[in-house]
N, C-alpha and C positions, 0 to 999 in steps of 0.2 A: 659271197656272203661271208662276213667276218665271224670268227669263232668267239663266243662269249667267254670272258674270263671268269673264273670262280675265285672270289676273294674270301679269305678266311675271316672269321668273326673278330679275331684279334687285330687284323689289319684295319677292319672297319672301325673298331673301337678306338684304336690309336688315332685314326684320322679324325674321328668325332671329338676326341679329347683335346686335339690341337685347337679345335674351335672353342670348346667350352672352357678349358683351363688356361690356354695361352692367349685367347682372345683374337686368334687369327680369323679372317673372313673365310666363309666356305669356298668362295671362288679362289682364294689364294691356295688353300689346301688342295682343292681339286686340281688346280693347275700344276702344283708341285708333284702330286701323285699320278698325274696323267689320267684322271678319271673325270666323269661328268659332274657338274655341280649338283644336278638333281639327285645323284646317288648319295652325295653327302647329306643333303637335306632329308632324304628318306631314311638314311641310317640314323641320323640324329633323332628324328621323330620316333623311330622304332625303339631306340635305346632309352629315350625318355619315357615312352609308354610302358616298357617292360621293367623299368626301374634300374636298369644297368648303370645309367648315369643320372645325375641330378644337377639341376641348375643351381642348387644350393651350394655346391662345391665352389662355384665361382663367386657367389655372393657372400660366402663365409669370410673370405679375405677382405671384401669390401666392407662387411659388417664390422670386422675387427678394426679396420682403419677408422670407420665412423665412430666406434666406441672410444677409441683412443682420442680422437679429436674432441668428442663431447666431454670426456673426462678432463682434458686440458682446459676446455672452456669453462667447465664447472669450477675447477680450481681457480681460474682467473676471476670468475664472478664472485666467488666466496671471498677472495682477497679484496676485491673492490668493495664488497659489502662491509667487510670488517673495517676498512679505512673510513667509509662513510659513517659507520656507527661511532667510531672514535671522534670523527670531526663533529658529529651531531652532539655528542656528549661534551666536547670541548666548548662549543659555541653556546650550549645550554648553560653550562657552568659560568661562562663569561657574562651572559645576559642577566644572571641573578645577582 
């Protein structure tokens, strides 16, 4: 019978953060650390439940990138709108 290892909370948290923050798969992290994949899933579930980690940490950077993309798109659309306004005014003046 094998002796069960006792892993510290910090070790478990570091392993789960590799999944949440760095985007590694649980199988990769488990293989690197020499532990079972089920352990990683269980640790992640328990840290999410008690509020130690949040999936919002990962989505915060995604949200910032999305906001930047949308701001660039709004700037482009405003520029196109202004061009169309000027063209409309020019052609309206020409037709009179």
